[in-house]
C-alpha positions in Angstrom: 36.2 30.5 9.2 36.2 27.5 9.5 33.6 24.1 10.3 33.0 25.8 13.5 31.8 29.2 12.9 29.8 28.1 10.1 27.8 25.8 12.4 27.1 28.7 15.0 26.3 30.9 12.4 23.5 28.1 10.8 21.7 27.8 14.4 19.0 30.2 15.0 20.1 32.0 17.8 20.4 35.6 18.1 23.9 37.6 17.3 24.8 38.4 21.1 24.1 34.1 22.0 26.7 33.5 19.1 28.9 35.6 20.2 28.8 33.8 23.8 29.9 30.2 22.7 33.5 29.0 21.6 34.9 29.1 18.5 37.6 26.4 18.9 35.7 22.6 19.0 32.1 21.9 17.7 32.4 19.9 20.7 32.5 22.8 23.2 29.8 24.6 21.7 27.6 21.5 22.2 28.7 21.6 25.7 28.2 25.5 26.2 24.6 24.8 24.6 23.8 22.0 27.3 21.9 23.6 30.6 23.3 21.0 32.6 26.3 21.3 31.5 27.1 17.1 31.3 30.1 15.3 29.7 30.0 12.3 27.7 32.4 9.3 27.3 31.7 9.4 23.9 33.0 12.7 21.7 30.0 11.1 19.0 27.6 11.6 22.0 28.3 15.8 22.8 25.4 16.9 20.2 23.2 15.0 22.3 23.2 17.4 25.1 22.1 20.3 23.1 19.3 18.7 21.4 16.6 20.2 24.0 18.4 23.9 23.5 18.6 23.7 19.6 15.0 22.5 19.0 13.6 25.3 21.7 15.2 28.0 19.6 15.2 26.2 16.4 11.1 25.3 16.5 9.7 26.6 19.5 6.2 26.3 18.5 6.7 22.5 17.0 7.8 20.7 20.4 5.1 19.4 22.2 4.6 19.0 26.0 6.5 15.9 27.0 7.8 15.0 23.7 11.4 15.0 24.9 12.4 12.3 26.9 16.0 10.8 28.3 17.3 7.7 27.4 18.8 5.0 29.3 22.2 7.2 29.0 20.3 10.3 30.6 21.0 12.1 26.9 17.9 13.9 25.2 16.0 12.7 22.6 12.5 13.0 20.9 9.9 10.3 21.6 9.9 9.3 17.8 8.6 5.8 18.2 7.1 3.4 21.0 9.4 0.6 22.9 10.5 -1.8 20.0 9.0 -5.8 20.7 10.7 -7.9 17.8 8.9 -10.5 15.8 10.5 -13.2 13.3 9.6 -12.6 10.3 10.4 -14.6 6.9 9.7 -15.8 4.0 8.8 -19.0 2.3 11.1 -19.8 -0.8 9.4 -19.5 -4.2 8.7 -23.2 -5.6 8.2 -22.2 -9.5 9.3 -25.0 -11.0 6.5 -27.3 -11.7 8.7 -30.6 -12.9 10.4 -29.8 -9.0 7.0 -29.9 -7.5 5.6 -32.9 -9.2 9.0 -34.7 -8.4 9.0 -33.6 -4.8 5.6 -34.8 -4.8 6.4 -38.3 -6.2 8.6 -38.5 -3.3 6.4 -38.1 -0.9 7.6 -34.8 0.1 5.2 -33.1 1.3 4.4 -29.6 -0.6 1.3 -28.1 1.4 2.0 -24.5 1.5 3.1 -23.7 5.0 -0.1 -20.9 5.5 -2.7 -24.3 5.2 -0.5 -26.4 7.2 -1.3 -24.7 10.2 -5.1 -24.8 9.9 -7.9 -26.8 11.7 -9.8 -29.2 9.4 -12.6 -26.8 10.0 -10.8 -24.3 8.7 -9.7 -25.4 5.6 -12.8 -27.0 5.1 -14.0 -23.5 5.0 -11.6 -21.9 3.3 -11.9 -24.6 0.0 -15.6 -24.2 0.1 -15.2 -20.2 -0.6 -12.6 -21.1 -3.5 -14.2 -23.9 -5.1 -17.0 -21.1 -5.4 -14.6 -18.7 -6.5 -13.2 -21.1 -9.2 -16.4 -22.1 -10.5 -17.4 -18.5 -10.8 -14.0 -17.4 -12.6 -14.7 -20.5 -15.3 -18.3 -19.1 -15.9 -16.9 -15.7 -16.2 -14.3 -17.1 -18.7 -17.1 -18.9 -20.3 -19.3 -16.0 -20.5 -16.5 -13.4 -22.0 -15.2 -15.9 -24.3 -18.6 -17.2 -25.8 -19.6 -13.2 -26.2 -16.5 -12.6 -27.8 -17.0 -15.0 -30.2 -20.4 -14.1 -31.5 -19.0 -10.6 -31.5 -16.0 -11.4 -34.0 -18.4 -13.4 -36.2 -20.6 -10.6 -36.8 -18.1 -8.0 -37.4 -16.3 -10.9 -39.9 -19.7 -10.4 -41.9 -19.7 -6.5 -42.5 -15.9 -6.7 -43.6 -15.9 -6.7 -47.2 -14.0 -9.4 -48.2 -16.0 -12.5 -47.4 -14.4 -16.0 -48.3 -11.8 -16.4 -50.9 -13.5 -15.9 -54.0 -11.9 -13.5 -55.6 -8.9 -15.5 -55.4 -8.6 -18.5 -57.2 -5.5 -20.1 -56.0 -4.3 -22.2 -59.2 -4.2 -19.2 -61.1 -1.3 -17.7 -58.5 0.5 -20.8 -59.7 3.8 -19.7 -61.5 2.2 -16.1 -61.0 4.6 -12.9 -59.9 5.3 -13.0 -56.1 4.4 -9.1 -55.9 1.1 -9.8 -57.5 0.5 -12.7 -55.2 1.1 -10.5 -52.2 -1.2 -7.5 -52.8 -3.9 -10.1 -54.0 -3.5 -11.4 -50.2 -2.7 -8.5 -48.7 -6.8 -7.1 -48.4 -7.2 -10.6 -46.1 -4.3 -10.3 -44.3 -5.3 -6.8 -43.1 -8.7 -8.3 -42.4 -7.5 -10.7 -40.1 -5.7 -8.7 -38.4 -8.5 -6.2 -37.6 -10.4 -9.4 -36.5 -8.0 -10.2 -34.0 -7.7 -6.9 -32.8 -11.6 -6.7 -32.3 -11.6 -10.3 -30.5 -8.9 -8.8 -27.8 -10.3 -5.6 -27.8 -13.9 -7.1 -27.2 -12.9 -9.7 -24.7 -11.5 -7.1 -22.6 -15.2 -5.2 -22.8 -17.2 -8.0 -22.7 -15.0 -9.0 -19.1 -15.7 -5.6 -17.9 -19.7 -5.7 -18.9 -19.9 -8.7 -17.0 -18.2 -7.6 -14.3 -20.3 -4.2 -13.9 -23.3 -6.1 -14.6 -23.1 -8.7 -11.4 -21.8 -5.2 -9.3 -25.0 -4.2 -10.6 -26.7 -7.0 -9.2 -24.3 -7.1 -6.1 -25.8 -3.4 -5.3 -29.4 -4.4 -6.2 -29.5 -7.5 -3.7 -27.6 -6.9 -0.8 -25.0 -9.6 -0.8 -24.0 -13.1 -1.5 -22.9 -16.3 0.9 -19.8 -15.6 0.4 -19.4 -12.1 0.4 -17.4 -9.8 3.4 -20.5 -6.6 2.9 -20.4 -3.6 5.2 -24.2 -4.0 5.5 -23.5 -6.8 8.1 -21.8 -4.4 10.5 -23.6 -1.7 12.4 -21.8 0.6 14.7 -20.8 -1.5 17.8 -18.3 -0.1 19.6 -14.7 -1.1 18.7 -13.5 -4.2 20.4 -9.9 -2.4 22.4 -8.1 -5.3 22.9 -7.6 -5.3 18.8 -5.6 -2.3 18.2 -5.4 -0.9 14.7 -1.9 0.9 12.7 -2.0 3.5 10.5 1.0 3.2 8.4 2.1 5.6 5.7 5.6 4.7 3.9 7.3 8.0 2.4 10.0 8.6 0.3 11.1 11.4 -0.7 7.1 13.2 -1.1 5.5 16.5 -0.5 5.8 16.9 2.6 3.4 19.7 3.1 0.6 17.1 1.1 1.2 14.1 2.8 1.0 15.9 6.4 -2.0 17.5 5.4 -3.5 14.6 4.4 -2.6 12.3 7.2 -3.6 14.8 9.6 -6.9 15.0 7.9 -7.5 11.4 8.5 -6.5 11.9 12.2 -8.5 14.7 12.8 -11.6 12.5 11.1 -10.4 9.2 13.7 -11.0 11.8 16.4 -14.3 12.6 15.9 -15.3 9.2 15.7 -14.4 9.0 19.5 -12.3 5.9 18.3 -8.6 7.7 18.3 -7.8 5.6 21.1 -8.1 2.1 19.1 -5.7 4.0 16.5 -1.8 4.8 16.3 -0.1 6.1 13.2 3.0 5.7 11.9 5.2 7.3 9.2 7.5 5.3 8.1 10.1 7.4 5.8 12.8 6.2 3.4 13.4 9.5 2.6 17.4 10.5 1.5 17.2 13.8 0.8 18.3 16.3 3.6 15.8 19.0 3.4 13.2 16.6 3.1 14.4 15.0 5.8 14.2 17.6 7.9 11.1 18.9 6.6 9.7 15.7 7.6 10.8 16.0 11.4 9.5 19.5 11.6 6.1 18.7 10.3 5.9 15.8 12.4 6.3 18.0 15.4 4.0 20.8 14.2 1.2 17.8 13.8 1.4 16.3 17.2 1.5 19.6 18.5 -1.5 21.0 17.0 -3.7 17.7 17.1 -2.9 16.7 20.8 -1.1 13.3 19.3 1.7 12.5 21.8 2.0 8.6 22.1 -0.3 8.5 19.0 1.5 9.5 16.1 5.1 8.3 15.6 7.9 9.1 13.0 11.0 6.7 11.6 13.3 7.1 9.4 15.4 4.3 7.9 19.0 4.5 7.3 19.4 1.1 5.5 16.4 1.8 3.0 16.2 -2.6 2.5 13.6 -3.4 -0.2 11.7 -0.1 -0.7 8.5 0.0 0.5 8.1 -4.2 1.1 10.9 -3.6 3.1 9.4 -0.7 5.0 6.7 -2.2 6.0 8.4 -5.6 6.8 10.8 -3.4 9.3 7.5 -1.9 11.0 6.1 -5.9 11.4 9.3 -6.8 13.0 9.6 -4.2 15.5 6.0 -2.8 16.4 3.8 -5.4 14.6 3.0 -7.8 16.9 1.4 -4.6 19.5 -1.4 -4.4 16.8 -4.1 -6.3 15.5 -4.4 -5.0 12.1 -3.0 -2.4 10.1 -4.0 0.3 7.1 -1.7 1.0 5.0 -1.9 4.6 3.7 -0.2 5.7 0.3 1.1 9.3 0.1 -1.5 11.3 -1.2 -3.9 8.7 0.8 -7.0 10.3 3.3 -9.2 8.3 5.1 -12.6 9.1 7.1 -12.8 8.1 10.2 -15.8 6.9 9.6 -14.2 4.1 6.7 -11.5 3.4 9.2 -13.7 2.5 11.8 -15.8 0.2 9.8 -13.0 -1.5 8.3 -12.2 -2.4 12.0 -15.6 -3.8 12.0 -15.6 -5.8 9.0 -11.9 -7.7 10.3 -13.8 -8.9 13.8 -17.3 -9.7 12.0 -15.2 -11.8 9.7 -12.1 -13.8 11.5 -11.1 -15.3 8.6 -10.1 -12.5 6.3 -6.6 -11.3 6.0 -7.1 -8.5 3.8 -10.2 -6.4 3.4 -9.8 -3.7 0.9 -11.5 -0.5 0.5 -12.7 0.8 -2.7 -10.3 4.1 -3.3 -11.7 7.4 -4.9 -10.2 10.3 -6.7 -10.3 13.9 -5.5 -9.3 17.1 -5.5 -8.3 16.9 -8.8 -7.8 20.5 -11.2 -6.9 19.0 -15.2 -10.1 18.2 -17.4 -9.2 14.2 -17.6 -8.0 14.0 -13.8 -11.8 15.0 -13.4 -13.3 13.0 -15.5 -11.1 10.3 -14.1 -12.7 11.2 -10.9 -16.2 11.7 -11.8 -15.9 8.0 -13.3 -14.3 6.7 -9.9 -17.7 8.4 -8.4 -20.4 7.3 -10.4 -19.4 3.6 -11.5 -15.9 2.7 -8.8 -18.7 1.1 -6.9 -20.2 -1.0 -9.6 -16.9 -2.9 -10.2 -15.9 -3.2 -7.0 -18.9 -5.0 -6.3 -18.3 -6.9 -9.7 -14.9 -8.1 -9.2 -15.5 -9.4 -5.3 -18.3 -11.2 -6.8 -16.1 -13.1 -9.5 -12.9 -13.3 -7.7 -14.0 -13.5 -3.8 -11.0 -13.8 -1.6 -8.8 -13.7 -4.5 -9.6 -10.5 -5.9 -7.2 -7.3 -6.5 -5.2 -5.5 -3.2 -4.0 -2.2 -4.4 -1.4 -2.1 -2.1 -2.9 0.8 0.0 -6.0 1.8 1.6 -7.1 -1.6 2.9 -7.0 -3.4 6.3 -4.4 -5.9 7.2 -4.7 -8.8 10.0 -0.9 -8.4 11.2 -0.4 -11.8 12.8 -1.2 -13.8 9.7 0.5 -11.3 7.6 4.0 -11.2 9.5 3.7 -15.1 9.4 3.2 -15.6 5.4 3.8 -12.7 3.6 7.3 -11.7 3.9 8.3 -11.8 0.3 11.0 -13.8 -0.7 13.5 -13.0 -3.8 12.5 -14.7 -6.9 15.1 -16.9 -8.9 16.4 -15.4 -11.9 18.5 -12.4 -12.7 17.1 -8.6 -13.1 16.0 -5.8 -10.3 
């Protein structure tokens, strides 16, 4: 048995069909499977001729109509991605040395960030206004948190057993045995450590308290002058000129879970009637051969089952540069300029069509917004701890999200997924430059 016969045995053909194939050469096998009996100038292209036959025999129910196309040289291939229209995306160098930045200012060099230099005077004034408000709010949060922590720590000190230094006479410790002196000081050292730990933990609790309180007031009032709120938009139709890409970077994930969540998301989008405004990109960095094949099969089945031809795409990178961020950068460089917005999905993300359509409407209503983060909620948890977390995110998750938005405004948290991003400024300003120094 040679490699050719092993390859033939692995094909999903009947015994009669396998027996009819030549056993001498792999190239001859592909030529025999090619119904059009095409010849190729390069030997490496011979498997292209049998693509259609192998797919139809292996996955007959997974191949959607019109999914097989021919390239410029007449070779069969799956229509996995749209035609690339490349964009330039490059990072700004990190200026992490404050001395260097100060020296540049002294020499009269322009140290204005690139994104600020491209704004008009009106846009700069508008941005500076909310940034000033955000800075004031954060200082208020800092003062409230520290003041509450100081008061609480003072009251904590009053209930601890050792008050002052009345139990120790420093003069008596002169010439005293070191061990005896240490044992006399030990209670005060432990008490000081307790107070320090209490202050740190209470400061964290205090920050959470003020965040939740302002979130409660935000939800009660509705919105403030500088916030972005879903209450400001209705159900107006989406602008057909501004299309959105749903991108899901994956790497050796549970294939069935990934595509089940993606199918639920897409079917929800179709139910809203806005599917024409969205495309889906599955951006794979998987390198496990079994998972790679399973991903391709699941993608083909998804298209066939939901009629997603021309809207659900799959790409697997052969050069996995910069992991997830590089995966997204690669999408932006190849296809980003075809879309106004993109929504980054995690491997286990499930988003409703109403939520996605609402995010697009918020982007349309707030042209100065670059990223609008949705509030993720846990669902489908099994363990007791996970169920507690799921309950917590449902009950007071919106409270903390609104509070974070009030205190931080446009510089609040971005979780890396389940957020809508304006593609053009992302391409222009969000490429990550290598950090100076050592490490991975």
